[in-house]
VEXDO-782936 format. One record per residue (C-alpha): x, y, z; residue in three letters; residue number from 0. Coordinates in steps of 0.02 Angstrom, whole numbers, plus 50000, padded with zeros to 5 digits. Layout:
N
X  Y  Z  ALA  NUM
...
END
This chain:
319
49606  50995  49923  MET  0
49540  51039  50094  THR  1
49467  50913  50215  ARG  2
49295  50991  50195  THR  3
49301  50979  50005  GLN  4
49352  50797  50015  PHE  5
49212  50750  50134  LEU  6
49085  50849  50032  ASP  7
49131  50746  49878  LYS  8
49089  50588  49973  LEU  9
48918  50642  50034  LYS  10
48825  50593  49875  ASP  11
48955  50497  49776  SER  12
49085  50359  49781  VAL  13
49267  50392  49742  LEU  14
49359  50266  49634  LEU  15
49545  50247  49666  PHE  16
49667  50161  49550  ASP  17
49738  49985  49565  GLY  18
49909  49912  49599  ALA  19
50073  49986  49541  ILE  20
50199  49860  49607  GLY  21
50121  49705  49531  THR  22
50096  49798  49367  LEU  23
50280  49844  49363  LEU  24
50323  49662  49399  TYR  25
50210  49603  49258  SER  26
50301  49722  49140  ARG  27
50467  49640  49175  GLY  28
50537  49744  49318  VAL  29
50632  49623  49431  PHE  30
50562  49598  49605  ILE  31
50727  49648  49686  ASN  32
50723  49823  49609  ARG  33
50675  49976  49710  CYS  34
50508  50015  49626  TYR  35
50499  50189  49704  ASP  36
50666  50238  49626  GLU  37
50588  50212  49454  LEU  38
50513  50386  49480  ASN  39
50687  50448  49439  LEU  40
50761  50317  49323  SER  41
50606  50272  49220  ASN  42
50475  50409  49242  PRO  43
50389  50370  49077  ASN  44
50346  50195  49136  LEU  45
50267  50263  49295  ILE  46
50169  50393  49195  LYS  47
50107  50256  49077  GLU  48
50033  50162  49225  ILE  49
49953  50320  49295  HIS  50
49881  50361  49123  SER  51
49808  50186  49105  ALA  52
49712  50208  49268  TYR  53
49651  50381  49220  VAL  54
49589  50311  49055  ASP  55
49502  50171  49151  ALA  56
49400  50299  49247  GLY  57
49490  50322  49413  ALA  58
49444  50478  49513  ASP  59
49605  50467  49614  VAL  60
49777  50400  49570  ILE  61
49909  50358  49700  GLU  62
50091  50408  49694  THR  63
50223  50273  49667  ASN  64
50295  50301  49841  THR  65
50223  50161  49948  PHE  66
50397  50100  49996  GLY  67
50486  50268  49989  ALA  68
50524  50283  50175  SER  69
50704  50314  50227  ARG  70
50727  50140  50299  MET  71
50661  50048  50147  LYS  72
50755  50159  50026  LEU  73
50915  50139  50126  THR  74
50904  49950  50105  SER  75
50917  49980  49917  HIS  76
51053  50113  49932  GLY  77
50937  50261  49898  PHE  78
50910  50330  50073  GLY  79
50986  50499  50030  GLU  80
50866  50519  49884  LYS  81
50708  50508  49991  LEU  82
50649  50686  49959  ALA  83
50692  50676  49774  GLU  84
50601  50510  49748  ILE  85
50444  50562  49842  ASN  86
50437  50733  49759  PHE  87
50457  50652  49587  ALA  88
50321  50525  49629  GLY  89
50197  50662  49669  ALA  90
50249  50768  49519  LYS  91
50230  50625  49395  LEU  92
50056  50583  49459  ALA  93
50009  50767  49457  ARG  94
50064  50787  49276  GLU  95
49952  50643  49223  VAL  96
49806  50689  49335  ALA  97
49795  50870  49281  GLY  98
49660  50968  49372  THR  99
49515  50846  49355  GLN  100
49590  50692  49441  ILE  101
49649  50691  49622  MET  102
49820  50632  49677  VAL  103
49843  50534  49840  ALA  104
50014  50527  49919  GLY  105
50046  50344  49961  SER  106
50139  50304  50122  ILE  107
50168  50126  50181  GLY  108
50248  50046  50334  PRO  109
50435  50071  50362  ILE  110
50467  49884  50355  GLY  111
50539  49861  50531  SER  112
50457  49838  50700  ARG  113
50446  49988  50816  ILE  114
50485  49993  51001  GLU  115
50444  49909  51118  PRO  116
50424  49761  50997  TRP  117
50568  49804  50883  GLY  118
50732  49900  50862  PRO  119
50662  50060  50782  VAL  120
50633  50208  50898  LEU  121
50463  50293  50885  LYS  122
50544  50462  50853  ASN  123
50646  50391  50709  ASP  124
50493  50311  50630  ALA  125
50392  50471  50645  LYS  126
50533  50574  50571  GLU  127
50537  50456  50421  SER  128
50351  50484  50393  PHE  129
50373  50673  50410  ILE  130
50511  50672  50277  GLU  131
50398  50578  50157  GLN  132
50246  50686  50190  ALA  133
50343  50848  50162  LYS  134
50410  50793  49993  ALA  135
50240  50728  49937  LEU  136
50155  50890  49988  LYS  137
50285  50991  49893  GLN  138
50253  50882  49741  GLY  139
50070  50931  49739  GLY  140
49965  50790  49815  VAL  141
49783  50824  49859  ASP  142
49771  50700  50002  LEU  143
49867  50560  50087  PHE  144
49832  50375  50102  ILE  145
49920  50275  50237  LEU  146
49901  50096  50176  GLU  147
49938  49915  50219  THR  148
49978  49952  50401  PHE  149
49964  49805  50521  THR  150
50021  49895  50680  SER  151
49917  50026  50770  LEU  152
50074  50099  50846  THR  153
50149  50128  50675  GLU  154
49995  50200  50592  ILE  155
49971  50318  50740  GLN  156
50146  50386  50711  LEU  157
50110  50404  50524  ALA  158
49947  50495  50558  LEU  159
50032  50615  50679  GLU  160
50171  50648  50554  ALA  161
50055  50686  50409  VAL  162
49937  50794  50511  LYS  163
50082  50896  50580  GLU  164
50158  50916  50406  THR  165
49998  50951  50307  ALA  166
49856  50985  50428  PRO  167
49745  51052  50290  GLU  168
49748  50892  50184  LEU  169
49633  50742  50213  PRO  170
49707  50574  50266  VAL  171
49641  50398  50234  ILE  172
49702  50270  50362  ALA  173
49697  50096  50286  SER  174
49741  49937  50379  LEU  175
49784  49762  50319  SER  176
49689  49635  50424  VAL  177
49666  49447  50435  ARG  178
49517  49353  50363  ASP  179
49427  49371  50530  ASP  180
49441  49560  50523  GLY  181
49569  49572  50664  ASN  182
49744  49642  50652  LEU  183
49890  49521  50654  ILE  184
49905  49531  50844  PHE  185
49719  49507  50870  GLY  186
49659  49687  50885  THR  187
49473  49688  50844  ARG  188
49382  49809  50725  PRO  189
49293  49896  50870  GLU  190
49461  49941  50946  SER  191
49560  49996  50794  TYR  192
49414  50093  50721  THR  193
49394  50194  50881  GLN  194
49581  50227  50889  SER  195
49592  50289  50709  LEU  196
49446  50406  50740  GLU  197
49529  50477  50896  GLU  198
49692  50504  50803  TRP  199
49607  50608  50669  GLY  200
49590  50497  50516  ALA  201
49469  50573  50391  ASP  202
49423  50403  50317  ALA  203
49453  50228  50382  ILE  204
49472  50071  50278  GLY  205
49552  49908  50228  LEU  206
49671  49859  50090  ASN  207
49781  49716  50032  CYS  208
49797  49549  50127  SER  209
49641  49469  50055  MET  210
49518  49466  49911  GLY  211
49351  49556  49909  PRO  212
49251  49406  49969  HIS  213
49333  49400  50140  TYR  214
49344  49589  50154  MET  215
49157  49619  50135  LEU  216
49106  49553  50306  GLU  217
49231  49663  50397  THR  218
49181  49815  50295  LEU  219
49000  49788  50345  GLU  220
49059  49798  50526  MET  221
49164  49955  50498  LEU  222
49019  50049  50418  VAL  223
48918  50020  50577  LYS  224
49063  50063  50693  LEU  225
49108  50234  50622  THR  226
49031  50390  50548  ASN  227
49189  50418  50446  LYS  228
49191  50369  50262  PRO  229
49248  50189  50240  VAL  230
49369  50134  50104  SER  231
49397  49963  50025  ALA  232
49544  49916  49914  MET  233
49560  49727  49908  PRO  234
49684  49619  49817  ASN  235
49628  49531  49660  ALA  236
49596  49375  49762  GLY  237
49727  49262  49839  ILE  238
49882  49238  49729  PRO  239
49921  49067  49657  ARG  240
50099  49007  49627  ILE  241
50115  48963  49442  VAL  242
50286  48910  49382  GLU  243
50369  49002  49525  GLY  244
50273  49165  49500  ARG  245
50131  49236  49605  SER  246
49981  49256  49489  ILE  247
49818  49342  49536  TYR  248
49675  49255  49445  LEU  249
49524  49357  49501  THR  250
49432  49428  49350  SER  251
49381  49608  49324  ALA  252
49198  49555  49325  GLU  253
49219  49475  49496  TYR  254
49296  49633  49567  MET  255
49156  49736  49491  ALA  256
49023  49628  49572  GLU  257
49103  49655  49742  TYR  258
49119  49841  49708  ALA  259
48929  49843  49696  ARG  260
48916  49748  49860  ARG  261
49037  49867  49945  PHE  262
48934  50017  49891  ILE  263
48773  49934  49948  GLN  264
48855  49904  50117  ALA  265
48895  50090  50132  GLY  266
49076  50099  50073  VAL  267
49120  50270  49999  LYS  268
49297  50243  49932  ILE  269
49339  50096  49819  ILE  270
49497  50040  49730  GLY  271
49613  49893  49704  GLY  272
49772  49828  49782  CYS  273
49893  49689  49733  CYS  274
49853  49603  49569  GLY  275
49729  49732  49506  THR  276
49756  49826  49344  ASN  277
49667  49949  49231  GLU  278
49542  49816  49174  LYS  279
49485  49789  49353  HIS  280
49467  49976  49381  ILE  281
49370  50001  49219  LYS  282
49248  49864  49270  ALA  283
49229  49942  49442  MET  284
49194  50110  49360  ARG  285
49049  50032  49267  LYS  286
48987  49950  49426  ALA  287
48985  50117  49517  ILE  288
48893  50201  49372  ALA  289
48760  50065  49374  SER  290
48718  50109  49555  ILE  291
48760  50293  49568  ILE  292
48723  50386  49405  PRO  293
48845  50524  49364  GLN  294
48789  50699  49405  LYS  295
48700  50799  49270  GLN  296
48830  50892  49169  LEU  297
48710  51017  49091  PHE  298
48608  51154  49172  SER  299
48433  51196  49118  PHE  300
48348  51364  49120  SER  301
48217  51394  49252  THR  302
48166  51565  49188  SER  303
47992  51628  49230  ASP  304
47978  51723  49066  GLU  305
47815  51689  48975  LYS  306
47825  51616  48801  THR  307
47709  51662  48661  GLU  308
47571  51535  48639  LYS  309
47558  51461  48464  THR  310
47414  51367  48388  GLU  311
47447  51190  48330  PRO  312
47471  51165  48143  VAL  313
47325  51070  48066  PRO  314
47367  50890  48022  LEU  315
47334  50912  47834  ILE  316
47462  51055  47827  GLN  317
47593  50953  47922  ARG  318
END
């Protein structure tokens, strides 16, 4: 998909992304200490089942199971040398489920370590990690990229540069994880990070993770006014509660759907779910979108100027 095609789709419609993958895998019994991205190789059917559930729920776009598939994160699990294989498989699995009607977004998350001058990772090494990921995802057949859950402007700039150098023809969504006040973790305000993401070439700008839809709405209303780029919103299913030692997200599908309506009314063009969301949340959000933006007419009607023969009405007694 070209950048122009992507932006054209958003002119008169709202795109619905899928929900979480990690928390769904956890809910299905995959231990938290597993490398979820490696499941693309060891348990592809499970990953395809999750993709299929989101497609059935009405998602327009499904994300690859590659959020943590950077070299540094994979190396911590002993899979660093399988980076290309894991990312390629992630894109291929999503593509097989999506077919030609659903779009596939290549998911890229933070590398998990601080970058110079605030940490030990060199900028060139971080950028090279993002390039490796982007290349494999492109080869696997993604339609676009989503950089998500970034909290550092330095890191997301490197990721944007890497993706745009690797696949300049594909659109990129830059999505940050912010605090309840809308600022980044080090206090960077929306006015500042929005301007920076525009200058670095993001095709859409948005927020995901970190908070539920209630707290995200106010910041989204600011972003819509600060940029002419499409704005995306992918909140968590509320704030998790600790129940018997497990993090449980209690926000209902109906609650998420109500905020989906509010997001659209505020001007948001891309909507989805993050941690704690599942196919039920996405299905409810699909209905919410349809209630505001009716689907396009699927049938064409003839506008021929040919004259038709006039017939006289049948008398009532004969009918």
